C-alpha positions, 0 to 999 in steps of 0.5 A: 239420193234426195231426203223426203221432207214430209209436209201438209199444205196448211203448216207449209203455207202457215209458217211460210206466210207468218206476219203481223202482230199478236192481237188479243183483242176478242175474237170468236172463233167457229167451232170445229163441229160448226165449220164442218156444218156450214163446210157441208153446207156450201159442198151441198151446192155443188154439181153432179161431177163436182168432188168434195174433201179431195185429196192431193199430193206431190213431189216437189225438188228443192236443193238436195231435198224431195218436199213431199206435200199433201193435203185435201181441198174442200172442193174440185169443181169441174165444167167440161174441161175446166178445173176449180179449186174451191177453198171454203172458209168460214167466219163470224166477220160481217161478209161487208169486212171480208174482201180478197186480201183478208187471208192470204194463207187462205188463197196460199192452200187453194193455190197449193192445191191448184198446183197439184191440181194442174200437175196431176190432171196436166192442165195448163191453167185452173181457177182458184176460188175462195169461198166464205160462209157467215156462220150467223147469216149463212150468207156466202161471198165468192172471190176467184183468180185464173192461174197458169200451171207456171204461175202456180209452179212459181207459188209453190217454188217460194213456199218451198224457198221460206219453209226450206230453212226450218225443213233442213234444221229438222232433217238434220236434228231428226237424224241427230236425234234417232242416232244419239237415242240409238245409242243412248247408256242409262245416265247412271253407272247402275240402276236403282232397284226397281228403276230397271222393271219400271223402264221396261214397263214404260218402253213396253206400253210406248211399243204396244201403244198402250196406258200404263198405271205405275206406283213407284217410290218416292226416290226411286228416280222416277222422271228419269225411269220414264223419260228415258225409255221413251226417248231410247223407244224414239231411236226405233221409229217407236213415235216422235213426240213426248209430252211430260205434264206435271202440276207443279213448277218444281216438278218441271225442273227434275224433267229438266235435270233428266234431260241435262243428264241424258245429254251429257251422256250424248242425247240429242234432242229439243225439249220445251217447257212452257211457262205460264203466261202471267209468269213469263210476261216481260210487261207489267200487265198481260196484254197482248196487243201492238199497241201496249206490247212490243213483243206482241208488235209485229211478233209474226213477222220475226218468229220465224228468224227467232226460232231459227235461231233458237233451235240451231243453238239450243236443246234444252229451252228452259223459261231462261232460254225463251227469255234470252231468245225473246229479249234478242228478237223481240218475241213474246215469251209465252207464244213463242214458247208455244210455237215452239211447242209443236216443233220440239221432241218434248214439251214439259207442261201443266195438265191444262195443256193437253186436258184441259178443253179451254187450254189445250193445245188445239193445233196438235193434229191428230197425225202428231197425236198418233206419234206422242206419248204422254207422261203424267208425273204425279198423277194423283194430283190429276184427279182433283185438277180434272174435277176442276177443269170439267166443272163450270159456274156462273154468278148472278151479279155480272148478269145484273150488273150488265143489265144495268150498263148496257141499258141505254146502250146495247138493249139486246145485251141488256135484255139477254143479261136481265132474262138470266138474272131473272133465271137467278132469281127464279132459282133463289126462290126455289132453294131450301136453306139456301141450296139446291141440288139437280141431276140435270142441266137446265136447257132453258138457261144454256139456251139464254147463255146462247142468245147472251153469247151471241149478242156479246159477240156482236158487241165485243167484235165491234168495241172489244174493250169492255172487261166485265163483258169479255169475262162474263161472255167467256164464263158463258161460253165455258159453262155451255161448254160442260153442259155438253160434256154433262152425264151421270158424272156430274151434279147441278147445284146451286148457292143462294145468299141474300146478294149472290146466287151460283149455279155450278155445273160440278163433274164428281168423276172425270174418268169417262172425259179423262179417258176421251181425251187421252185417246189418239196418243200413241201411248199414256204413262200415268205414274205416281209414288201414292197410287193408294190405293190402286183401285182408287186411283185407277178408278178416277183417272179412267182405267180401262181393261186393256190397260197395264199396270205395275207396282215397284216396291221401294228399294231402299231400307224401311229401318232408315226411317223411324216411324212413330205414332202419336195418337192425339185428336187433332180434330177440329172440336179437339184441336184447343185442348190439345194443342198444348200436347202438340206443341210440347210434342213438336219442342221434344223433337227438335230437343231429341235429335237437333236437325232440319225438320218440317212440320206439315198441318192440314190447315194454314190456321191450324198451322199459324195456330201451333207456330203462335205457341211454338217456342223454338228451343235454343240454337234454332230457327223456324220458318212458316209457309205463306199462302200464294208464295212466288217462286223465288219465295219457295226456292228460298225456302228450301235454300234454308234447309242446307246440311251444314247449318250450325243451327236447327230449322223448322219449316212449317208448311201446309200438306197437300201444298208446294212443300209437300211433294216434289222436293229433294232435301237429301241427306242432311238437308232433312232430319225429320217430317211430322205430319199433324192430321190425317190431310181430309179435305174440308167438309164443304158442300162439293164434298158432300155432294161427292160422297153421296154420289159415290155412296149412291154408285155403290162405292164408299163414299166417305173414303173416296171423297175424304179418307183416300184423298187426305191419306195421299197427301199424308204419303206424299208429305212424309216422302220428303223423309227418304229420297236416296238409299243413304237418307235417314230420319224421323216420321212422326205421324200425329193423329189417333186416328192413324191407329184405325182400321180404314187409316192404318190399312193404306200406311205403306209397307215402309212405314208399318215398323211404327211405334207408338208413343204411349204418352204422346208429349214425351217420345220413347227413349 
C-alpha cells in the first residue's frame, strides 16, 4: 500500500519552482489584513453562480507514494458549462510592471486548482485566470490561459517529480523519528530528584494541549527534563514540532548538548539552531544582494539540492554544520537556517523568532502551530525582552534631515517629513521640564506617519538605496504597528532636549500580548530557576486560570553552600564611603580559601571602580568582563575557570549579564560567588513610569519595578555556585538590604541558613 504524503498546494509549488537570488533591497509587502480586504473587493464582483474560497483536494499516485494535495482557491467562476479558476494576488507594484511571467508560483497555484477542478467535475478543459489588484489604486489587471485536462495532469506530474525527493526524505525521517521517540529512554541512568516530576508535568501539558509555568532549581537539568518528555510525546502522536526559545547563545548550546545525549540513546530527529544574521554572515557587510554576495546570487537555484544533502547526512544542525553546507553549496547561511526551520522537528532560537512582531517566522502556518510545542527557557528574561518587542520610539532628527535631503528631489517626502518635524516641535513646546506623559496614541501623528510611509515606499521601490530613508521608513512602520496594539498597558512619553525630541510608545505590561502570541500552539512551557515571586512572573507572562504550575525543590543539600551576608551599604550615595571596606572584604574572600571566584556587580562603572582598587592576593589572577564581548572572548573568559589551576582566579562580572546565568562551572571550577548589591535596575524615566503604572493598577509599584527584577538577577548570579550534587562553595551577598524583609523574604530556601558577618571587612572564623 502506498504511503500517504500530505502537502498543501502552496508549499508544493514553492518548493518545485524555487529559483533566482536573494535580494533584500526594498520591497513592500501588503499586510495580511490589507490583502484580505483586496481579495474580498475582487470577490464582490463575482456573479451569482460564482463561488469564492473553494476547497479542493486530490490524491496523486507517484512511484510508491500517494500525495494527498489540498488547498483553497480564491474563485471558481462559472458561465454555463464553462469553468474558470481565479487566483487573486495583491501587489504594491505599478500594474505596468506586472506581466504574465512576473510570478510563476502564482500561475502554478492556479494550475493545481485547475487540475483538481477538472478531475472533480470531469472536465476536458478549464480557464486559468490570474487577477492582480494594485494595493494603492485598487486597479485590476487579469491574465488568462485555457488548459486541457491532460495539460494540467502533466503539469501536476512535474510538480510532484520535483517535490518527490524531499517527500521521500521526510517520509523516511518521520518514520525513524517516531519509532526512535517511542523507544527512547531517559539519557541518564537515574533521574535527579525532581527531574521526573518536571518531565511528567511537561508531558501532561503536551498531552492536554495546555500551558505550564515551571520553577525548577538551577542545576536540576531543566533542558533535558523538558525536551525529553516532548520528544516522547511526539512519538505518541502528540505533536510534530518543538520550538526551544532562549535569551542567550550559551543556553542554546545546552539544548544542542541535550540532543546529542538523546541521540546517543538512539533518538533520530532533526534540530536546527538559528544564529543571528550578523553573526553568521560570511561577508564583511550583511548586504543581501546578488551583485554583492555570491551566497545570495542564485540561492534559490541551489537551495533544494543543498537542503537535501544536509538533511540526508545531518541531524543536529548547529552553526558549524550550517556553515559547512553553506560553503559547499554556496548558500546564505542565515537564509538556509530559516528555510530549515520550517522542515526540522526542533528549532532552537532566540525569543524574537516567535514573539517579536517584526521578526517572527511568519510562514509557520496554523496547521504547523497546532502541532508545535513551545519551550521557553530562562523565561524570567522574557518579561523585559517582551517590553522591548512591543514598544516603539521615534526621534525628530531623521525627519528634519529627510526634509532637507529631499527638498529638491521629492517634494512629497520632504513635505511629509516636514510635517512630522513640526509635530515633534509642537511636542517640545508642550513638555514640562523636558518630558510629557500621555495615556493614548496621537492619532494625528499616526496619520502623518502613514503618509510618510506611503510616499517613502514609492521612492524606495524606484531607488531603494537611501539608508536614512530606509531606516526611518522601517522605524515609522514599526511605530504604526505597535500603535495598533496600544491599550491600557501602554503609555506614551516624550523626552525633549535642545536638539532632539523622542516619542516612545512604551509597553509596561506585556502579559496580554504574550498571551495572544502563544495562542494556536499545541502547548507552551515557561520554565526558569528564578520565578520568584511566582505570582509576579505569572502576571507578567500572561497567566490564565486554566494554566498549570509546578515548583520543584532543589535536590542539592543546602549545607553544600556556605551562605554569608555582609551588611555593607552599596547604595550609590554610600559607595565612595564603603569602597575600602568592600575591597578589603573581597580580598579576604580569596585569601581565606584559594580557588576560582566570580564577583558580580550592579553596573560596569561600579565594577571597574572596585577592580581598580582591588589588590589581588599572592598567587592569584584577575579578569574583568568587558561590554560587548564576542562569543570567542566569552568562551576565553570561561575557559580560564579550570579545576587544575595553580593560582587562584577572580572574575569580575556584571549581575544580569552574560556570565550571571546559563553557564556551568562545575566542581572545582568555581569555589565561590560574591554578589555585590541587590541588582536593582536603573532609576530612569521608564522605570519611574512603570512604578506609577503598577501602583495605579493596585500592585506594589516599587517591588514590581525594582525589587523583583533586581532580586531575580541576584538569584541567577548566585545560582552559578551549586550545579551538581557534589558541588560545594561560598556564596557571599554584600548589602545591608538583604536583611530587610522585602528582600530577605525573596531569598530561596537553599540560602536561608545564611550567617551575618558582624564586621563586614572580616570573615567569621
